[in-house]
C-alpha positions in Angstrom: -67.4 -4.5 -1.2 -64.8 -6.9 -3.2 -63.0 -3.3 -4.6 -62.9 -2.1 -1.2 -61.5 -5.3 0.1 -59.0 -5.5 -3.0 -57.5 -1.8 -2.2 -57.0 -2.7 1.5 -54.7 -5.4 1.5 -52.0 -3.7 -1.2 -52.4 -0.6 0.9 -51.3 -2.3 3.6 -48.9 -4.7 1.3 -47.2 -1.3 0.7 -47.1 0.6 4.1 -45.2 -3.7 5.2 -42.9 -3.5 2.9 -41.9 0.4 3.6 -41.3 -0.7 7.0 -39.0 -3.6 5.7 -37.2 -1.1 3.4 -36.7 1.1 7.0 -36.0 -2.4 9.3 -33.8 -3.1 7.0 -31.7 0.6 6.2 -31.8 1.2 10.1 -30.1 -2.6 10.3 -26.9 -1.9 7.2 -26.3 1.7 9.2 -25.9 -0.4 12.3 -23.4 -3.5 10.9 -21.4 -0.2 8.9 -21.0 1.7 12.7 -20.7 -1.6 13.7 -18.0 -2.4 11.6 -16.6 1.1 11.1 -15.6 0.5 14.7 -14.1 -2.8 14.4 -11.9 -1.5 11.7 -10.9 1.5 13.6 -10.3 -0.8 16.6 -8.1 -3.5 14.6 -6.3 0.4 13.2 -5.3 1.4 16.5 -4.0 -2.2 17.9 -2.4 -2.2 14.4 -0.5 0.8 15.0 0.2 0.3 18.8 1.9 -3.0 18.2 4.0 -0.9 15.0 4.7 1.9 17.9 5.8 -1.1 20.3 7.6 -3.0 17.2 9.9 0.3 16.4 10.4 1.0 20.6 12.3 -3.0 20.2 13.7 -2.3 17.0 14.9 1.0 18.9 16.3 -0.8 21.4 17.9 -3.1 19.4 19.5 -0.4 17.3 20.7 1.2 20.5 22.5 -2.5 21.5 24.0 -3.1 18.1 26.0 0.3 18.7 26.9 -0.4 22.0 28.5 -4.0 20.1 29.5 -1.9 17.0 31.6 0.3 19.8 33.0 -2.4 21.7 34.0 -4.1 18.4 35.7 -0.9 16.8 37.7 -0.7 20.4 38.7 -3.9 19.5 39.8 -3.2 16.6 41.2 -0.1 17.7 43.4 -2.0 20.1 44.6 -4.4 17.2 45.5 -1.6 14.7 47.8 -0.5 18.1 49.1 -3.8 18.1 50.3 -3.6 14.6 51.0 -0.4 14.6 53.6 -0.5 17.7 55.1 -4.2 15.8 55.6 -1.6 12.5 56.8 1.1 14.2 60.1 -0.3 14.7 60.9 -0.6 11.1 60.3 3.1 10.4 63.1 5.6 10.5 63.1 8.8 11.7 62.8 10.8 8.9 58.8 9.9 8.6 59.0 12.7 11.4 60.7 14.8 9.0 58.6 15.1 6.5 55.6 14.0 8.6 55.7 18.1 10.2 55.2 19.1 6.4 52.5 17.2 5.9 50.3 17.5 9.2 48.8 20.8 9.0 47.4 20.2 5.8 46.2 16.6 7.2 44.8 18.7 9.8 42.7 21.2 7.8 41.5 18.2 5.9 40.6 16.1 8.8 38.7 19.5 10.3 36.7 19.9 7.0 35.6 15.9 6.7 34.5 16.0 10.8 32.1 19.3 10.3 30.9 17.8 7.3 30.2 14.1 8.8 28.8 16.3 11.7 26.2 18.4 9.0 25.3 14.7 8.0 24.5 13.2 11.8 22.3 17.0 12.5 20.7 16.3 9.5 19.9 12.5 10.3 18.9 13.3 13.3 16.8 16.0 12.5 15.2 13.7 9.9 14.6 10.8 12.8 13.4 13.6 14.9 10.3 14.3 12.2 9.4 10.7 12.2 9.3 10.5 15.2 7.3 13.6 16.1 5.2 12.6 12.8 4.4 8.9 14.6 3.4 10.6 18.2 1.1 13.0 15.8 -0.2 10.0 14.0 -1.1 8.3 17.5 -2.7 11.5 18.8 -4.8 12.4 16.0 -6.1 8.5 16.1 -6.9 8.5 19.8 -8.9 11.7 19.1 -10.6 10.2 16.4 -11.5 6.8 18.1 -13.1 8.8 21.1 -14.7 11.2 18.5 -16.2 8.4 16.8 -16.9 6.0 20.1 -19.1 9.5 21.4 -20.5 9.5 18.5 -21.4 5.8 18.0 -22.8 6.2 21.5 -25.0 9.0 20.7 -26.1 7.1 16.9 -26.9 3.9 19.2 -29.1 5.7 21.7 -31.2 7.3 18.8 -31.3 4.5 16.7 -33.2 2.7 20.2 -35.8 5.9 20.5 -36.4 5.2 17.3 -36.7 1.2 17.1 -38.8 2.0 19.9 -41.0 4.2 18.0 -40.8 1.9 15.1 -41.9 -0.9 16.8 -45.0 0.8 18.4 -46.0 1.7 14.8 -45.5 -1.8 13.7 -47.4 -3.4 16.2 -50.6 -0.5 15.7 -49.7 -1.6 12.0 -50.0 -5.3 12.3 -52.7 -5.4 14.3 -54.9 -3.1 11.9 -53.8 -5.6 9.0 -55.0 -8.4 11.5 -58.5 -7.1 11.5 -58.3 -6.4 8.0 -57.7 -10.3 7.0 -60.2 -11.4 9.3 -62.9 -8.6 7.4 -61.9 -10.3 3.9 -61.8 -13.4 5.6 -65.5 -13.4 6.4 -66.4 -11.6 3.6 -64.9 -14.7 1.8 -66.4 -16.4 3.5 -69.9 -14.8 2.9 -69.3 -14.6 -1.0 -68.7 -18.0 -0.7 -72.1 -19.1 0.6 -74.1 -16.6 -1.6 -72.4 -18.3 -4.4 -73.9 -21.9 -3.4 -76.9 -20.4 -3.4 -77.1 -18.5 -6.0 -76.2 -21.8 -7.9 -79.0 -23.7 -6.6 -81.4 -20.9 -7.2 -80.5 -21.1 -10.4 -80.7 -24.6 -11.2 -83.9 -25.4 -9.7 -85.1 -22.7 -11.9 -84.2 -23.6 -14.8 -86.2 -26.8 -13.7 -89.0 -25.5 -13.1 -89.1 -23.3 -16.0 -88.7 -25.8 -18.1 -91.5 -28.3 -16.8 -94.3 -25.2 -17.0 -93.4 -24.0 -20.8 -93.8 -28.0 -21.2 -97.0 -28.3 -19.2 -98.1 -25.2 -20.8 -97.8 -26.5 -24.1 -99.0 -30.1 -23.8 -102.7 -28.7 -22.2 -102.4 -26.2 -25.5 -102.0 -29.1 -27.7 -104.9 -30.8 -25.9 -107.2 -28.5 -26.3 -106.3 -27.6 -30.3 -106.7 -32.1 -30.9 -110.4 -31.6 -28.7 -111.2 -28.6 -30.7 -110.2 -30.8 -34.3 -112.5 -34.1 -32.6 -115.0 -31.8 -32.5 -115.2 -30.4 -35.5 -115.4 -33.8 -36.7 -117.7 -34.7 -34.7 -119.9 -31.8 -35.8 -118.8 -32.4 -39.8 -120.2 -36.5 -39.5 -123.9 -35.6 -37.6 -124.4 -33.1 -40.4 -123.1 -35.2 -43.4 -126.1 -37.9 -41.5 -128.5 -35.7 -40.9 -130.1 -34.9 -44.9 -128.9 -34.7 -47.9 -131.6 -33.0 -49.0 -131.1 -29.5 -46.6 -127.6 -29.8 -48.0 -128.2 -28.9 -50.6 -129.5 -25.8 -48.5 -126.6 -25.8 -46.7 -123.9 -26.3 -48.7 -123.3 -22.5 -50.0 -124.1 -22.0 -45.8 -121.5 -25.5 -45.0 -118.8 -23.6 -47.9 -119.0 -20.1 -46.4 -118.1 -22.2 -42.4 -115.8 -24.6 -44.1 -114.3 -21.4 -46.0 -113.5 -20.5 -42.5 -112.7 -23.6 -40.9 -109.9 -23.5 -42.9 -108.7 -20.2 -43.2 -108.5 -20.8 -39.6 -106.9 -24.2 -40.2 -104.4 -21.9 -42.2 -104.1 -19.7 -39.9 -103.4 -22.1 -37.2 -101.0 -24.1 -39.4 -98.7 -20.7 -40.0 -99.3 -20.3 -35.9 -97.8 -23.7 -36.3 -95.0 -23.1 -38.4 -93.9 -19.9 -36.4 -93.7 -21.8 -33.3 -91.2 -24.8 -35.1 -89.6 -21.3 -36.5 -89.1 -19.9 -32.8 -88.5 -23.7 -31.4 -85.4 -24.2 -33.9 -84.6 -20.4 -32.4 -84.6 -22.1 -29.4 -83.2 -25.2 -30.3 -79.8 -21.9 -31.8 -80.5 -20.5 -28.6 -79.5 -23.6 -26.8 -76.3 -24.7 -28.8 -75.5 -20.9 -28.0 -75.6 -21.8 -24.8 -73.7 -25.0 -24.9 -70.8 -23.0 -26.3 -70.8 -21.0 -23.3 -70.9 -23.5 -21.0 -67.4 -24.9 -22.7 -66.2 -21.1 -22.5 -66.8 -22.1 -18.9 -64.8 -25.4 -18.8 -62.1 -23.9 -20.5 -62.2 -20.7 -17.5 -62.7 -23.2 -14.6 -59.1 -24.9 -16.3 -57.6 -21.8 -16.8 -58.2 -20.9 -13.0 -57.1 -24.3 -12.2 -53.9 -23.6 -13.8 -53.3 -20.5 -12.4 -54.5 -22.3 -8.6 -51.8 -24.7 -9.6 -49.0 -21.7 -10.1 -50.4 -20.5 -7.0 -49.6 -23.7 -4.9 -46.1 -23.2 -7.0 -45.3 -20.0 -5.5 -46.7 -21.0 -2.7 -43.8 -23.8 -2.3 -40.8 -21.4 -4.0 -42.0 -18.7 -0.6 -41.8 -21.8 1.5 -38.9 -22.5 0.7 -37.4 -18.9 0.6 -38.5 -18.9 3.9 -36.5 -22.1 4.7 -33.4 -20.0 3.3 -34.0 -16.6 5.0 -34.7 -18.7 8.2 -30.6 -20.1 7.3 -29.4 -16.7 6.7 -30.6 -16.2 10.0 -29.5 -18.9 12.0 -25.9 -17.9 9.7 -26.6 -14.2 11.0 -26.2 -15.2 14.5 -23.5 -17.6 14.8 -21.5 -14.8 12.3 -22.8 -12.7 15.6 -21.7 -15.1 18.7 -18.1 -15.6 16.6 -18.1 -11.8 16.4 -18.6 -11.3 20.5 -16.6 -14.7 20.8 -14.1 -12.6 19.0 -14.1 -8.6 20.8 -13.9 -11.4 24.0 -10.8 -11.9 22.4 -9.4 -8.9 21.4 -10.1 -7.7 25.5 -7.7 -10.8 26.4 -5.6 -9.3 23.7 -5.5 -6.3 25.1 -4.8 -7.5 28.5 -1.9 -9.9 27.8 -0.4 -6.5 25.8 -0.9 -4.1 28.6 0.9 -6.9 30.7 3.8 -7.7 28.6 4.1 -3.5 27.7 4.3 -3.3 31.0 7.3 -6.3 30.8 9.2 -4.3 28.7 8.8 -1.2 30.1 10.5 -2.4 33.4 12.1 -4.5 31.2 13.7 -1.5 28.8 14.3 1.0 31.9 16.7 -1.7 33.9 18.4 -2.3 30.1 19.4 1.3 30.1 20.2 1.6 33.7 23.1 -1.0 32.7 23.5 0.5 30.0 23.9 4.0 30.5 26.9 2.7 32.9 28.0 0.9 31.1 28.1 3.2 28.5 29.8 6.2 30.9 32.3 3.3 32.3 33.1 2.7 28.3 34.1 6.8 27.6 36.0 7.0 30.1 37.6 4.6 28.6 37.2 5.9 25.2 38.7 9.1 26.5 41.8 7.5 27.9 42.1 5.4 24.4 41.3 8.8 22.1 43.9 10.5 23.5 46.4 7.3 22.6 45.5 7.7 19.2 45.9 11.3 18.8 49.7 10.5 20.5 49.6 7.3 18.7 47.9 8.7 15.1 51.8 9.3 13.0 51.8 5.9 13.6 49.4 4.6 11.5 50.4 5.5 8.6 52.3 2.0 7.7 48.9 0.5 7.7 46.9 2.8 4.8 45.2 -1.0 3.6 43.2 -1.9 6.8 42.5 2.0 7.8 40.9 1.7 4.0 38.6 -1.7 4.6 37.4 0.1 8.6 36.1 2.9 6.6 34.7 0.9 4.5 33.0 -1.0 7.0 32.1 1.8 9.1 29.9 3.2 6.3 29.0 0.1 5.2 27.2 -0.4 8.8 26.1 3.2 8.3 24.0 2.5 5.2 23.2 -0.9 6.4 21.6 1.3 9.4 19.8 3.3 7.4 18.5 0.7 4.7 17.0 -0.7 7.7 15.5 2.5 9.0 14.2 3.0 5.2 12.8 -1.0 5.6 11.3 -0.2 8.6 9.2 2.9 7.3 8.4 0.8 3.7 7.3 -2.0 5.5 4.8 -0.3 8.3 3.2 1.7 5.4 2.8 -2.0 3.6 1.0 -2.9 7.1 -1.6 0.2 6.6 -2.0 -0.6 3.1 -2.7 -4.2 3.7 -5.1 -3.0 7.1 -7.1 -0.9 4.6 -7.2 -3.6 1.8 -8.9 -6.1 4.4 -10.8 -3.6 5.8 -12.6 -2.4 2.5 -12.8 -6.5 1.8 -14.8 -7.0 5.0 -16.8 -4.2 4.0 -17.5 -5.8 0.3 -18.0 -8.9 2.3 -20.9 -7.5 4.6 -22.8 -5.5 1.7 -23.0 -8.6 -0.2 -24.5 -10.2 3.0 -27.1 -8.1 3.5 -27.7 -7.8 -0.4 -28.2 -11.1 -0.4 -30.8 -11.3 2.5 -32.4 -7.9 1.4 -33.1 -10.0 -1.9 -34.7 -13.5 -0.3 -36.6 -10.4 1.6 -37.8 -8.4 -1.5 -38.0 -12.3 -3.6 -40.6 -13.5 -0.6 -42.6 -10.0 0.2 -43.1 -10.4 -4.6 -44.5 -13.9 -4.0 -46.9 -12.7 -1.5 -48.0 -9.8 -3.7 -47.9 -12.3 -6.3 -50.7 -14.5 -4.2 -52.5 -11.8 -3.6 -52.9 -10.4 -7.5 -53.9 -14.0 -8.0 -57.0 -13.8 -5.8 -57.5 -10.8 -7.5 -58.1 -11.9 -10.6 -59.5 -15.3 -9.3 -62.2 -12.3 -7.7 -62.3 -10.9 -10.4 -63.2 -14.2 -13.0 -66.0 -14.8 -10.2 -67.3 -11.3 -10.7 -67.5 -12.4 -14.1 -69.0 -16.1 -14.1 -71.7 -13.9 -11.7 -72.6 -11.5 -14.7 -72.5 -14.7 -17.2 -75.3 -15.9 -15.2 -77.0 -13.4 -15.2 -77.5 -12.5 -18.7 -77.8 -16.1 -19.3 -80.6 -16.0 -17.1 -82.4 -13.0 -18.9 -81.7 -15.1 -22.2 -83.6 -17.7 -20.8 -86.1 -15.6 -19.5 -86.7 -14.7 -23.6 -86.9 -17.5 -24.8 -89.7 -18.7 -22.6 -91.7 -16.2 -23.3 -91.0 -17.0 -26.8 -91.6 -20.6 -26.2 -95.1 -20.1 -24.4 -96.3 -17.9 -27.4 -95.2 -20.7 -29.9 -97.5 -23.6 -30.9 -97.2 -26.9 -28.9 -98.3 -29.2 -31.4 -94.3 -29.4 -32.8 -92.4 -29.3 -29.9 -94.0 -32.4 -28.5 -92.6 -34.3 -31.0 -89.0 -32.8 -29.5 -90.1 -33.1 -26.0 -88.2 -36.0 -25.2 -85.1 -34.7 -27.2 -85.9 -31.5 -24.9 -85.7 -33.4 -21.8 -82.6 -35.6 -22.6 -81.3 -32.8 -23.5 -81.9 -31.0 -20.0 -81.0 -34.7 -18.1 -77.3 -34.4 -20.0 -77.3 -30.5 -18.4 -78.4 -30.8 -15.1 -75.3 -34.0 -15.5 -73.2 -31.1 -16.6 -73.6 -28.4 -14.2 -73.8 -31.2 -11.8 -69.8 -32.4 -12.6 -69.6 -28.4 -12.7 -70.8 -28.3 -9.5 -68.7 -30.7 -7.9 -65.5 -28.8 -10.3 -66.6 -25.4 -8.4 -66.4 -26.8 -4.5 -63.5 -28.9 -5.9 -62.5 -25.3 -6.8 -63.2 -23.6 -3.5 -61.7 -26.0 -1.6 -58.3 -25.3 -3.1 -58.8 -21.5 -2.5 -59.3 -22.4 1.3 -56.0 -24.4 0.7 -54.3 -21.4 -0.6 -56.3 -19.0 2.4 -55.0 -21.6 5.2 -51.4 -21.9 3.2 -51.4 -18.6 2.7 -52.4 -17.4 6.4 -49.8 -20.1 7.6 -46.7 -18.1 5.4 -47.7 -14.6 6.6 -47.9 -16.2 10.5 -44.3 -17.2 10.2 -42.9 -13.7 8.3 -44.5 -12.4 11.7 -43.0 -14.9 14.0 -39.3 -14.1 11.7 -40.4 -10.1 12.0 -40.7 -10.3 15.8 -37.5 -13.0 16.1 -35.5 -10.3 14.2 -36.2 -7.2 16.1 -35.4 -9.5 19.4 -32.0 -10.2 17.1 -31.5 -6.9 17.4 -32.6 -5.8 20.5 -30.2 -8.2 22.1 -27.3 -7.0 19.3 -27.9 -4.2 20.5 -27.8 -4.5 24.3 -25.0 -6.3 23.1 -22.9 -3.8 21.5 -23.2 -1.2 24.1 -22.4 -3.1 26.9 -19.4 -4.3 24.4 -18.4 -0.3 23.7 -18.8 0.3 27.6 -16.0 -2.4 28.0 -14.0 -0.7 25.2 -14.0 2.4 26.2 -13.0 1.1 29.9 -10.3 -0.7 28.0 -9.5 2.8 26.3 -8.6 4.7 29.1 -6.7 2.3 30.0 -4.3 2.2 27.4 -4.7 6.1 27.7 -3.0 5.1 31.3 -0.7 3.5 29.9 0.8 5.4 27.1 1.2 7.9 29.0 3.1 6.3 31.5 4.9 4.9 28.7 5.6 8.2 27.3 7.4 9.2 30.6 9.5 6.2 30.3 10.6 6.9 26.6 11.2 10.5 27.4 13.9 8.8 30.3 14.7 6.9 27.5 15.0 10.0 25.4 17.7 11.6 28.0 19.7 8.7 28.6 19.5 8.3 24.9 21.2 11.6 24.6 24.1 11.5 26.8 24.6 8.2 25.8 25.1 9.9 22.1 26.8 12.4 22.9 29.6 10.0 24.2 29.4 8.6 21.2 30.1 11.8 19.5 32.7 12.6 21.0 34.4 9.2 20.1 33.3 9.1 16.8 34.3 12.7 16.3 37.8 11.5 17.0 37.1 8.1 15.0 36.5 10.7 12.4 39.9 12.2 12.6 41.7 9.0 12.7 39.2 7.7 9.9 40.8 11.6 7.9 44.3 11.3 8.8 44.3 7.3 7.9 42.7 8.2 4.7 44.8 11.2 3.7 47.6 8.5 4.4 45.5 6.3 1.6 45.7 9.2 -0.6 49.4 9.0 -0.6 49.8 5.9 -0.8 47.7 5.9 -4.1 50.0 8.4 -5.3 52.9 6.2 -4.9 51.3 3.3 -6.4 50.0 5.9 -9.2 54.1 6.7 -9.6 54.5 2.6 -9.8 52.4 2.3 -11.9 53.6 4.9 -14.2 56.9 3.4 -13.9 55.8 -0.1 -14.9 53.8 1.7 -17.4 57.3 2.7 -19.2 58.5 -1.0 -18.7 55.5 -2.3 -19.8 55.8 0.1 -23.1 60.1 -1.0 -22.5 58.6 -4.9 -23.0 55.9 -3.9 -25.8 59.2 -2.5 -27.6 61.0 -5.8 -27.9 57.5 -7.8 -28.3 56.9 -5.7 -31.0 60.4 -5.7 -32.8 60.5 -9.4 -32.0 57.3 -10.1 -33.6 58.7 -8.1 -36.8 62.1 -9.7 -36.8 60.2 -12.9 -37.2 57.9 -11.7 -39.8 60.4 -10.2 -42.1 62.5 -13.8 -41.1 59.6 -15.5 -42.3 60.0 -13.8 -45.1 63.0 -14.0 -46.2 63.1 -17.4 -45.3 59.7 -17.8 -48.4 61.9 -15.3 -50.8 65.1 -17.7 -49.7 66.1 -18.8 -53.5 65.3 -15.3 -54.4 67.1 -12.5 -51.8 70.1 -13.7 -49.6 71.8 -10.1 -49.6 68.4 -8.8 -48.2 68.7 -11.6 -45.1 72.2 -10.1 -44.2 71.2 -6.8 -43.9 68.6 -7.8 -42.1 70.7 -9.2 -40.0 72.8 -6.6 -39.5 69.6 -4.2 -39.2 68.5 -7.0 -35.9 71.9 -7.1 -34.5 71.7 -2.7 -34.4 68.2 -3.3 -33.4 70.1 -5.9 -30.5 72.2 -3.0 -29.4 69.8 -0.3 -29.3 67.9 -2.5 -26.8 71.3 -2.7 -24.9 71.4 0.5 -24.7 68.3 1.4 -23.5 68.8 -1.3 -20.7 71.4 0.7 -19.4 70.0 4.1 -19.6 66.9 2.5 -17.5 69.3 1.2 -15.2 71.3 4.8 -15.2 68.0 6.7 -14.6 67.0 4.5 -11.8 70.6 5.5 -10.7 69.9 9.1 -11.0 65.8 8.3 -10.0 67.7 7.2 -6.8 70.5 9.8 -6.5 67.4 12.9 -7.0 65.6 10.9 -3.8 68.7 11.3 -1.8 69.5 14.7 -2.7 65.4 16.0 -2.5 65.5 14.0 1.3 69.0 16.2 2.3 67.1 18.9 1.4 64.5 18.5 3.5 65.9 17.9 6.3 68.3 20.6 5.6 65.6 22.8 5.1 63.8 22.0 9.2 67.5 22.8 10.0 67.0 26.5 8.4 63.6 26.9 10.1 65.3 26.3 13.3 67.9 28.5 12.1 65.6 30.5 11.5 64.1 31.2 14.7 67.1 31.4 16.5 68.5 34.0 14.3 65.1 36.0 15.2 65.9 35.5 18.7 69.2 37.2 17.9 68.5 39.5 16.5 65.6 40.7 19.4 68.8 40.1 21.7 70.6 42.5 20.1 68.5 44.5 19.5 66.9 44.6 23.3 71.0 44.7 24.7 72.7 48.0 25.0 75.6 46.8 24.7 77.0 45.3 21.3 80.0 44.0 22.3 78.1 40.9 23.3 78.0 38.0 21.5 75.2 35.7 21.1 76.9 32.2 22.4 73.7 30.2 21.1 73.7 32.0 17.6 77.0 31.2 16.9 76.7 27.4 18.0 74.4 27.3 15.7 75.6 28.4 13.1 79.2 27.0 13.1 77.0 23.5 13.6 75.4 24.1 10.6 77.6 25.4 8.5 79.3 21.9 9.3 76.0 20.1 8.0 75.9 22.2 5.0 77.4 20.3 2.2 80.6 22.4 0.3 78.6 22.8 -2.4 75.8 25.3 -1.2 75.7 29.0 -1.6 74.4 29.1 2.0 77.6 27.9 3.7 79.4 31.0 2.7 77.0 33.3 3.4 76.1 31.7 7.1 80.0 32.1 7.7 79.7 36.1 6.7 77.0 36.6 9.1 79.3 35.2 11.4 82.0 37.1 10.2 79.7 39.9 10.5 78.8 39.2 14.4 82.0 38.8 15.4 83.6 42.0 14.0 86.2 40.2 12.1 88.8 42.3 11.2 90.2 42.3 6.8 93.0 39.2 8.1 90.2 37.6 9.5 88.2 37.5 6.7 91.1 36.6 4.5 92.3 34.2 6.5 88.2 32.3 6.7 88.5 33.1 2.6 85.5 35.4 3.0 88.3 38.3 0.8 91.6 37.8 -0.8 94.1 40.3 -2.7 94.1 41.0 -5.5 97.5 40.7 -6.7 97.0 36.9 -5.6 100.4 36.7 -4.4 102.5 37.2 -0.9 103.6 40.8 -1.5 100.8 42.1 -0.2 100.6 44.7 -2.7 97.0 43.8 -4.2 93.7 45.4 -3.6 90.9 43.2 -1.2 87.8 42.2 -2.5 85.0 40.5 -1.4 84.6 36.2 -2.0 81.4 35.6 -4.0 80.8 31.4 -3.9 80.1 30.0 -7.9 78.1 26.8 -8.3 78.8 24.5 -11.2 76.2 22.1 -11.5 76.0 19.5 -8.8 80.2 19.8 -7.8 80.9 20.7 -4.8 83.4 24.1 -4.9 86.4 24.8 -3.6 88.0 27.9 -1.0 89.6 28.6 -5.0 87.0 29.3 -7.0 85.7 32.6 -5.5 86.5 35.1 -7.6 86.9 38.7 -6.2 84.6 41.7 -6.7 86.2 45.0 -5.9 84.1 47.0 -2.8 85.1 50.1 -1.3 84.2 49.8 2.6 81.4 52.8 1.8 79.3 50.6 0.4 79.1 47.6 3.3 76.4 46.6 4.3 75.7 46.1 8.3 75.0 43.1 9.7 71.4 43.4 10.3 70.3 44.7 6.1 73.0 41.6 5.2 70.9 39.5 7.8 67.0 40.7 6.4 68.4 40.0 2.9 69.3 36.5 4.1 66.1 36.0 5.4 64.5 37.5 2.4 66.0 35.2 -0.3 65.8 32.0 2.4 62.1 32.6 2.2 62.0 33.1 -2.3 64.1 29.7 -2.0 61.8 28.2 -0.1 58.6 29.4 -1.8 60.3 28.0 -4.4 61.6 24.6 -3.4 58.3 23.6 -1.9 56.9 22.4 -5.0 59.6 20.3 -5.9 59.9 19.2 -2.4 55.8 17.2 -2.7 56.9 15.9 -6.5 60.4 14.7 -5.1 58.8 12.9 -2.1 56.1 12.0 -3.9 58.7 9.7 -6.1 60.6 9.0 -3.1 57.4 7.0 -2.0 57.2 5.8 -5.1 60.3 4.3 -5.3 60.7 3.0 -1.6 58.1 1.0 0.2 57.6 1.9 4.2 59.7 0.3 6.1 62.7 -0.5 4.1 64.2 3.7 3.6 68.0 4.0 4.4 68.9 7.3 6.1 71.1 9.8 4.6 74.4 9.3 3.8 
C-alpha cells in the first residue's frame, strides 16, 4: 500500500508538470503572436507617417521651386536693367565680333542643353523608381498585414479550441488528483492509528513478559529452597536417630550423599549456566540500549528533515507570493497594453482626419499653384522672348552670370542632398524600429523566462516535499522492521531466561526492575517525541494542502485571465480590421488625389522645363562669355607676368649690385679700380633697363596698332562677305538676263563704295578696279586712265606697248599708282569677267580660311588690352 501510494503522486506530479509546460508554451505562443501583430501594426503606422512626411516634403519642394522661379525671374529683371545701363557704353564693334562667335556659342549652348536634359531625365527616372518602390513596399505591407491578420484569427480560433480541450483534461486530472490525495490522507491516518496501537501493544507485551519471567524465576528459586530445607531436615533426623545404626547405614548414606553431591554439583553447574545466560541477557539489554540510541539519532535526523521541510515550505509560500506579484504586474501590463491600443485607435482616427484635411488643403494649394504657374508660364514666355532679343547685351557682366550659375548648381545639389538625406533618414528610422522591436521581444522573453523559473521553483518545492514524505514513510517502515527484530530477540531472551537458573537472577531482580523503569521512562519520552513528530507531520500535511489549494486557485485565475485576454484580443483584432479597412479606403482616395496632383505637377514641370531650357541657353551663352573673359584675363595675366619678370630682373639686378657694393666696401682699401669697373657696369645696366622700358612702350604701341588693324580686318571681312553675296546675286542676274549690255547698278555701287572703303595698301583695291572695268567693259584708254594699264615707253608718245598693272605691297605701307609694274599681256590671253570673278572668289576664300585663326588670336589680344565699355572706334 505504501509503495502504491508513493507511486501515484509522482505520476500526478509529472502530469501536472506536463500540463503546466503545455500551458506555458501556449501562453508564450500567444504572447509572441500578439507582439508580432503589434510590431507589424507599429511598422505599418510608421510607414504611413513616413509616406505622409514624404508627401509634405514633396509639397514643400514644389513651393521652394516656385519661390526659386520667382526669385530667378526677379533676378533676370535686375540683370536686364543692369545690362540696359551698361549697354549704352558698348560700341557697334561688339555686334560685328559677335556674329562670328554666335554660331559656335549656339552649338555649345545646344550641347549643354541636351546634356542637362539627359541629366534631368535620369533624375526623374530615379525619383520615379523611388516612388514606385515606396508604393510597392506599402502594397506589400498591406498584403502582409492582411495575411497575418487572417493567420492570427485562425490561430486564435484553433488556440481557443485547444484551450477548451486542455481545460477539460485539466479538470479531469485535477479531480483524479483530488481523489488520490483524499485516499492518501485516509491511508496516512490509518497508518498512524496502527503505529499507535502497535506501540501500546509492544509496551504491554514487554512488561508482561518481564513480569512472567520474574515470577517463574522466583517460583523456581522457592522450590529449590524448599527442597534444600527438606534435605537438611532429613539429614538432621537421621543423625539424631542413632549412631549405631549409622555405621550400618554409613555406606548407604554415603552413597546417597554422593548422589546428592553430584546432584548439587549439577545444580551448581546449571546455576552457573543460568548466570552465564543472565550475563548474555545483560549484554543483549546493552545492545538494546545501543539500538535505542540509534533510534534517538534517527528521530533527531527526522526532526531535522522536518525543519528543512518547513523552511522549504516557507520558501514555497514566498515564491507563491512572488508569483502573485508577477501576476499582478502582468495584469497591469495587460491593462497598459489595452490602454495603448485604445490610444492607437484614437491616434488613427486623428490621423485620418488630419490626412483628409491635408488632402483638401493640398488640392486647394495645387489649384492655386496651377493657376499661378499658368500665369507665370505666359509671363516667362514673354521674358524668354525678351531674353532672346537681349541675349547679346548680357556679355558685359560675366561675373554675375557665373555667380548665378553657381547659385543654381548649388540649389540643385542642395535639393539632391535633401532627397538623399531623406532617404537615409528613412532607412535609419526603419533600422531603429527593428532594433526597438528586437528589444521589446527580448524583454518579453525575459519576463516569460522569469515567470517560468518561478513556476518551476514551486513545482520543485512540491516535488521535494513529496520526496521528504516518502523518506519519512521509509523511515517508519525501517522503524517497524527494527521493532519486529527486537521482539524476536526479546522472545529468544525470554526463552533463555526461562531455561536458566532463577537463583542468581533474584539478586539482580531489583537492578532489572530499575532498568525496566528507566526503559519505560525512555519509552514514554520516545512516545512523546513520536507524538510531536506526528503533530508536525500533520501540520506539514496541512501546509501542503494549503499550498496545493493556492496553486490551484492561481492556476484557475491564470486560466480566467487568459480567457479574458483572448476575448479582448479577438475584439481588438476586429477593431483593428475595421480600422485597416478604413485605412485602405483612405489610401485609395489619397492615391486618387496623388494621381491628380501628379498630373498637375507634370503640367507644371513641363512649363518649368521650358523655362529652364531657355535659362540653360542663356546660362550657356554666359558660360561662353565667361570663357572669353577668362581667356582675356589669361592674356592680361601673361602681360602682368612679363611685367613681373621685368620687375624681378630689375630687383635681381639691384640685389646683385647691392651685394657687389657690399663686397666692394669690404675690399675698398684693396681694390679701387674694380669699384670703377662695377660702377661702369651698373651704368650700362641702367642704360639697358632704360632701353628695355622704351622697348616695352614700343611693344605696347605696336600691340595697340595690331589690335586696331585686326579690328579693321574684321570689319573688312564682314564687308567682303556682304560684297560676295551681292556679287553672287549679280552673277545670277547676269546669267538669267539675255541682254549682256545691262549693268547691275547695285553691284557697281557696292563695288565703288567698297573700293573707297578699302585702304590704299590693300591688294583687293586693284582687283575691284579690274572687276569694275570688266563689268563696264572699259576700253584700253579707259583702263589707262583708271591706272589699270599703261604704255611701255612711259612717255606720252604712244609708241610703247600696253601692259597690265599688278599691285605690289611693301610691308604695311600704302602703294601708289606709280608702283604698278607693267606685264606684257596679249589680248588673246585675257580672261573673261566670269573667269576673273571665279578666281577672285577662290583667292578670297583661301585668304579668309588662313586669316580666321589670326582673327581669333587678334580678338583675344584685343580683349586682353581693352576692357569692355572702353573700346574706341577705328580712326
